[in-house]
C-alpha positions as CSV (number, residue, x, y, z in Angstrom):
1,P,150.8,174.9,149.9
2,T,153.6,176.6,151.8
3,D,152.4,175.4,155.2
4,V,153.1,171.7,154.8
5,F,156.9,171.8,155.3
6,I,156.7,171.2,159.1
7,P,154.2,168.3,158.6
8,I,156.6,166.9,155.9
9,L,159.5,167.2,158.3
10,I,157.7,165.3,161.0
11,A,156.5,162.6,158.7
12,T,159.9,162.3,157.0
13,Y,161.4,161.8,160.5
14,A,159.0,158.9,161.2
15,S,159.7,157.2,157.8
16,T,163.5,157.7,158.3
17,M,163.5,156.2,161.7
18,A,161.4,153.3,160.5
19,G,163.8,152.7,157.6
20,L,166.8,152.9,160.0
21,I,165.3,150.4,162.4
22,A,164.4,148.1,159.6
23,V,167.9,148.2,158.1
24,A,169.5,147.8,161.5
25,S,167.3,144.7,162.1
26,V,168.1,143.1,158.8
27,Q,171.9,143.9,159.0
28,R,172.1,143.2,162.7
29,I,173.5,146.6,163.4
30,K,173.7,147.7,167.0
31,L,171.8,151.0,167.5
32,Y,172.9,151.5,171.1
33,D,176.3,152.9,170.1
34,P,176.6,156.2,172.1
35,V,177.3,158.3,169.0
36,I,174.3,156.9,167.1
37,L,172.1,157.2,170.2
38,S,173.1,160.8,170.7
39,Y,172.2,161.8,167.1
40,L,168.9,159.9,167.3
41,A,168.0,161.3,170.7
42,G,168.9,164.9,169.5
43,F,166.7,164.7,166.4
44,S,163.9,163.0,168.4
45,V,163.8,165.8,171.0
46,I,163.7,168.4,168.2
47,I,160.9,166.7,166.3
48,L,158.9,165.9,169.4
49,S,159.3,169.5,170.6
50,I,158.0,170.8,167.3
51,L,155.1,168.4,167.4
52,L,154.2,169.3,171.0
53,Y,154.3,173.0,170.3
54,F,152.1,172.9,167.2
55,S,149.6,170.5,168.8
56,Q,148.8,173.1,171.5
57,L,147.8,175.7,168.9
58,D,144.4,176.3,167.5
59,Q,143.8,175.4,163.8
60,I,144.2,178.9,162.4
61,S,147.3,179.7,164.4
62,M,148.8,176.3,163.6
63,Q,148.5,176.8,159.9
64,R,149.7,180.5,160.0
65,Q,152.8,179.7,162.1
66,S,153.5,176.5,160.1
67,S,153.5,178.5,156.9
68,L,155.8,181.1,158.4
69,A,158.2,178.5,159.8
70,S,158.2,176.6,156.5
71,N,159.1,179.6,154.5
72,F,161.8,180.6,156.9
73,I,163.4,177.2,157.1
74,I,163.4,176.7,153.3
75,F,165.0,180.1,152.7
76,A,167.5,179.5,155.6
77,L,168.6,176.2,154.2
78,I,169.3,177.7,150.8
79,I,171.4,180.5,152.4
80,L,173.1,178.0,154.6
81,F,174.2,175.8,151.7
82,M,175.5,178.8,149.8
83,A,177.3,180.2,152.9
84,G,178.9,176.8,153.5
85,A,180.1,176.6,149.9
86,L,181.6,180.1,150.1
87,K,183.3,179.3,153.3
88,R,185.0,176.3,151.7
89,G,186.0,178.4,148.7
90,I,183.6,176.5,146.3
91,N,182.3,178.3,143.3
92,V,178.6,177.7,143.7
93,Y,177.6,178.5,140.1
94,E,180.3,176.2,138.6
95,S,179.4,173.4,141.0
96,F,175.8,173.7,140.0
97,I,176.7,173.5,136.3
98,E,178.9,170.4,136.9
99,G,176.0,168.8,138.9
100,A,173.6,169.6,136.1
101,K,175.9,167.9,133.5
102,D,176.2,164.8,135.7
103,G,172.5,164.7,136.1
104,F,172.0,164.8,132.4
105,Q,174.3,161.9,131.8
106,T,172.6,159.9,134.5
107,A,169.2,160.7,132.9
108,I,170.4,159.2,129.6
109,M,171.7,156.1,131.3
110,I,168.5,155.3,133.1
111,I,166.1,155.9,130.2
112,P,165.5,152.2,129.4
113,Y,164.6,151.4,133.1
114,L,162.5,154.5,133.3
115,V,160.5,153.6,130.2
116,A,159.8,150.1,131.6
117,M,158.6,151.6,134.9
118,L,156.4,154.2,133.3
119,V,154.7,151.6,131.1
120,A,153.9,149.5,134.2
121,I,152.4,152.5,135.9
122,G,150.4,153.4,132.8
123,V,148.9,149.9,132.7
124,F,148.1,150.0,136.4
125,R,146.1,153.3,136.0
126,A,144.5,152.4,132.6
127,S,143.2,149.1,134.0
128,G,141.0,150.9,136.5
129,A,142.4,148.8,139.4
130,L,143.4,151.9,141.4
131,E,139.9,153.5,141.1
132,I,138.2,150.2,142.1
133,F,140.4,149.8,145.2
134,L,139.9,153.4,146.3
135,E,136.1,153.2,146.0
136,L,136.1,149.9,147.9
137,M,138.2,151.5,150.7
138,R,136.0,154.6,150.8
139,S,132.8,152.5,151.1
140,T,134.3,150.3,153.8
141,L,135.4,153.3,155.9
142,T,132.0,154.9,155.5
143,N,130.2,151.8,156.7
144,L,132.6,151.8,159.7
145,S,131.8,155.5,160.4
146,I,135.5,156.4,159.9
147,D,136.5,159.7,158.3
148,N,137.5,158.8,154.7
149,R,138.8,162.1,153.5
150,F,142.3,160.8,153.5
151,V,141.4,158.3,150.7
152,D,141.4,161.2,148.2
153,A,145.2,161.5,148.8
154,L,146.0,157.8,148.6
155,P,146.7,157.8,144.8
156,T,149.8,159.8,145.5
157,A,150.7,157.4,148.3
158,F,150.3,154.3,146.1
159,M,152.2,155.8,143.2
160,K,155.1,157.3,145.2
161,P,157.0,154.0,145.7
162,L,156.7,153.4,142.0
163,S,157.6,156.7,140.5
164,G,158.2,160.2,141.7
165,S,156.9,161.8,138.5
166,G,153.8,159.6,138.6
167,A,153.2,160.6,142.3
168,R,153.6,164.2,141.4
169,A,151.1,163.9,138.6
170,M,148.7,162.3,141.1
171,M,149.3,165.1,143.6
172,V,148.6,167.7,141.0
173,E,145.5,165.9,139.9
174,T,144.3,165.8,143.5
175,M,144.9,169.5,143.8
176,Q,143.0,170.2,140.6
177,I,140.0,168.3,141.7
178,H,139.9,169.2,145.4
179,G,142.0,172.4,145.5
180,A,145.6,173.1,146.5
181,D,144.5,174.3,150.0
182,S,142.1,171.4,150.6
183,F,142.7,168.7,153.1
184,A,143.3,166.2,150.3
185,G,145.7,168.6,148.5
186,R,147.7,169.2,151.6
187,L,147.8,165.6,152.6
188,A,149.0,164.6,149.1
189,S,151.8,167.1,149.4
190,I,152.9,165.7,152.8
191,V,152.9,162.1,151.4
192,Q,154.8,163.3,148.3
193,G,157.5,164.9,150.5
194,S,157.9,162.3,153.2
195,T,158.1,159.0,151.2
196,E,160.5,157.5,148.7
197,T,160.4,156.0,145.2
198,T,161.4,152.6,146.4
199,F,160.6,150.5,143.4
200,Y,161.9,153.3,141.1
201,V,165.2,153.3,142.9
202,L,165.4,149.5,142.8
203,A,164.5,149.2,139.1
204,V,166.5,152.2,137.8
205,Y,169.5,152.8,140.0
206,F,170.0,149.3,141.2
207,G,169.6,148.0,137.7
208,S,172.0,150.6,136.2
209,V,174.8,149.5,138.5
210,G,174.0,145.8,138.3
211,I,172.7,145.1,141.8
212,K,170.4,142.1,141.6
213,K,169.9,141.0,145.2
214,A,167.5,143.6,146.5
215,R,165.3,141.5,148.8
216,H,166.1,143.3,152.0
217,A,166.2,146.7,150.3
218,V,162.6,146.1,149.1
219,A,161.3,145.1,152.6
220,C,163.1,148.0,154.4
221,G,162.1,150.6,151.8
222,L,158.4,149.6,151.7
223,F,158.3,149.5,155.5
224,A,159.7,153.0,155.7
225,D,157.2,154.1,153.0
226,F,154.3,152.6,154.9
227,I,155.3,154.3,158.2
228,G,155.7,157.6,156.3
229,I,152.3,157.3,154.8
230,V,150.6,156.5,158.1
231,A,152.5,159.4,159.8
232,A,151.6,161.7,157.0
233,I,147.9,160.9,157.4
234,L,148.0,161.4,161.2
235,I,150.0,164.6,160.9
236,G,147.6,165.8,158.2
237,Y,144.6,165.4,160.5
238,L,146.5,167.1,163.3
239,F,147.4,170.1,161.3
240,F,144.6,170.5,158.7
241,A,141.5,168.5,159.6
């Protein structure tokens, strides 16, 4: 769906702020530096203004304007990157080719770690543990008279910290079952765009460069993912419920 960019932007902001606070807490970084505060305050004002504006619209107007703004922002970012490259005298096409070559070499280097991660994901899905947990959660929410429509998008949320490709497969599967423009399909898209592949990064990239002490990285990454998922659900209900 093209109307999920604004919700993704807001949910990403929430997860980023959560990750920043977690890292600052672990590393004992002072966030009250004037420069840091000015950046955080500026982004916060922008995000809160967007959220306040869209929260005052009716459902149809919200989705129509969100889709229009999303398309404009995506196109504008592409033009902005190209204009910045041209201004600096950078050959955009050659830079793209060089980046593609580096990406191919990186892909070859991480294949062993990627295979191990995909095997673990396959075992998790094949065991039926995911389906059992989702049914238990759906039944519990029903008994508590709580809207459980967001449960249909949780496979993407559970898979995203493990693998981006696995989460994408879950998102596509959700769209095939419920429809791309359904609440579950849109919510899965927001979760996919506003969370990070924490365990994938730790297993593949940390492993490829020999980083072994990842205790704080795990905690901070998972905390940011959790906040991103919660924010995605809340924003999804605000925009599309």
